N, C-alpha and C positions, 0 to 999 in steps of 0.2 A: 360621381357617384360610384363607388369603386369599394363600398362600405361590406363586409362581410355582416349574417341578418342568421340569427341563434334563432332558435324556435324551443323555448322551453312546454312541450305538450304539442302531441301531430299528429290530435282529433279532427275531427269533421271540418270546425273551422278552421283552426291554422293549413290544413290539410285543401285547404277551397283557395285561405292565400298561396297559400306553398306552392300552386297548380298555379296559378291566375299568375302572380307572378313570374314564373320560368313563361309561363303562354307570351304573355306579354313582354318577353327576352325589359326586364326593368334591370334584371341582376344573373348572369348566370348562376347556372344550378351550383354551381361549384362553391359556390360566397351565400350558400345557402344550409346549414346545417339545423338537426330537431336534437333532443334528448327525450325519451321517453324511461321513466324508471324499472319498467317492463320488458326483461327480457326479447317477452313474443310479442308486445305491442311494437317494439324498439323496431323489428328485423318486420314485424308486418308494414310497418312504415313505411321502415327506407325501401321496404321493393314497392310500394305502391305510389310515394314521393319522385321517389329516383333523385332522394339524396341521401352523404352522411348520417344517420342518426343515433346516437350514446345513449351511452345510462347515465352517463356524470352532469347534471345539469349546471356547479359548480364551476368542472372545464368548461365548458360549451360558452357559459356569460364571459369568463375570464377570455377567450378567445374571442368575443364579437366583440362590433361593435356597435349593433343595437343588440339588442335585449323581447322581444315579445314573450313574455307570460299568458300560455295560452291552457293555463290548467286549469280547473275545476275551481268555479269562485270558495268556496271553502276549503283550500288546498293551497291556494295563491300565498298566504301569507308563512302560512311553512316552505315554501318555494323561496319567497322574499327573505325566509330569515337565512336558509341556506346559502343564499349567494349575497348575501348583503356586503357582505367588506373584499368583494373585484369587482364593484361594479361601478366605483371612481371611473369620472371623466366616460362613461356609457349613455348610450338613449337607452332606456326603459319604455318600452310600449307596449302597456296592456289591454285585451280584450280579454279581462274578468268583468261577468256580467254583474253588476251592484256596488263592484270594490271604487270603491270612491279614489279618485286622488288624492285627498288625505289621509288618509288611512294608507297608504301605498309607500308616501313621504314619511312616516311614522318608524317606518319600521328601515325604507334606508338613505333616510335622511338629507343631504341635498345632491338629488340626483338626480338627473332629469328625467321627466319625468311625461310620457303624452295614453293619455286614456282614451281607448279604441274601443268603436262599436261598428261591426263591420256587418257583412250577412252571406248566405250559402250561394247567392250567383256569382259571388268574384269568381264561380267556378269556372263560370262561362264569362269569365269578363266582362261581367253584366250586374258587378257588384255596389250595394251602396253602402260609405259608410260615413260615419261622423266620427270627430277628434275633438279632443277639449286636450288644451295645456293645461302642466299643474306651475310650482311654482318658482322653479330651478326651468325647468326646458326654455328654448329661444325659439325667436322665430323661422331660424333658420332649419331650429327643428323642425318644428309645420310642417316649413313646405315642403319638407323632404318623405316625414311621415305622408301629408299629405298626394304629393306626386308619389309614392311607395300604391296609396289604393286608388289616388286617381286610375292608374292605368290598366288595372283589374275591374276599371266601374267609374262613379261616382263618390266625390266626397267632398264634406265641409267641414266647415271647426265650427262649434259649438259651445259655449258659455257649458260649461260640466253638472251643475246645478239640473239642464236640457235633458244630461243623459237618458235618465230612466225612459222616460217620455221618445226618445230618438227607440233606444232598446225594444219599445211598445207597434213601435210603426214601422221601421225597418230590419231591426233585428231579427223580431219574430212575424213579420210580414209577409215572407215569402209564404210561412205555412197558412197567415188567413187569404189569399188569393190561390193558395194551392187549395182547401179548403173551398169558395169562391167558387171553381174553374171545374172541379168536383162535382161542384151543386146543381150547376148549371150543367155539367154534361149526362150527368145522373137522372135532372130531368126535360133534357132527348132523351135520352134513354128507355125513361116508361111512357112517352108519347110518341115513340113508336122509331127511332134512330138507333143507330149499328150506334153501340157506345162508344167504340172509335175514335166512328166520325167525329160524333157528337163531339169528343173530348180533343180535339184538333177544331175540331166548329171552335168547341170556348176559348181553349189556350192562342188559340193564333189571334182569335176576336181580343182578346186579354194585351194582348203584346202589343197589336197594332195599334189599340186604342190607349195604352202606357205611351208609346212615339209621339201621338198624336198630342199626346197630353204634356207630354215634356217639350212638343214645339210647335205652343199652340200661340208664342207669340205674345201680342195685343189682348189674344181673346184669353176669357175668361172662360175656370169650367160649367159655367151652364149655360153659356157658349153653345162650348159643342154637347154638351146634354141635349139643347136646343135644334141643332142643324142636324138630330138623327129625331128626334124625339115632337116632330109636330102636332098642332095638339090633336086629337081628334084618331087618332092614327093609333098604332096597333103601337106601336113601343110607349104613343106618352097612357097608353090602357097597363102597361108595363111597368113605369113609369109611377103611374096613379096605386097599381096596387106596393108596391117599393117606399109609399108616404106612408099610405093606408098602417103599412105594418110598420113602419118606425124606422126602419133600416138609418136611422143618422142615426137613434140611439142605440140600436145593437154594436152599430163600431163603436162610436163612444162607449159604453162602456167594455169591449172587448180590449178595444185601447187603457182606458186606465185603470183594468182591472191585471192587465199584463204590467205595467207601470211600475201600481203596485208593490205585482211580486216583482219585480225589477228590484223594488226598491227594499227590501227583504230579503237579498239575496246578497248582502253583504256578509263577507266572514267575521264580523267582530261588529257590536251594535254602537246606535249611536243617540 
């Protein structure tokens, strides 16, 4: 698995993946390189990531076995046009939100493509990623990508038509959970707690609850809720407020709006 990986684009998401891969020991840092067109951006990325970052997308793609497309969705087409003639025999992994495999293959032709939606907790090796296989990608390609992504958290394979929903839940999800944690901490502050203590209480409770949800075995989330929210107790009272405020509808609307926006982010209409 001693492959060379090139990242075209070294922004926040690519940086999280790169740092995660290196921290996890999945590949030596010498096997990972990046490309940024802007000289200052390239230097900043090189300094922060500890890898070589060049300014030539074509050269990077030509010397890589796996090419990550990590630019903004509206730049994806231009980058693919630039490098398409050096992609023969390579695996292209796109993390551009809203850009379908069909659109990528429309430019690259019969190139192996896997579309991925990662998230920023990869930086602390707790990422959640989903991957969808293109027309020409093999099962071995998917196994490699899932293995790479699993080194920085958890990863699942999905059908590409589900990718906008994945984007809304796990791609954008960290910001939603940060917002919930912040709102709970601020509520504690308003009621008299020191903010930093309230934030610690909220964040650690979210972390522990997530671990219990993942390790619940045969229990449902309703079981876990019931284990805390005894009828007539204080937790039950809080749950009743959430129900009265239609929290389920709120989060459905959040996920639906985000998924619809992801669908619109494609660099060309269909």
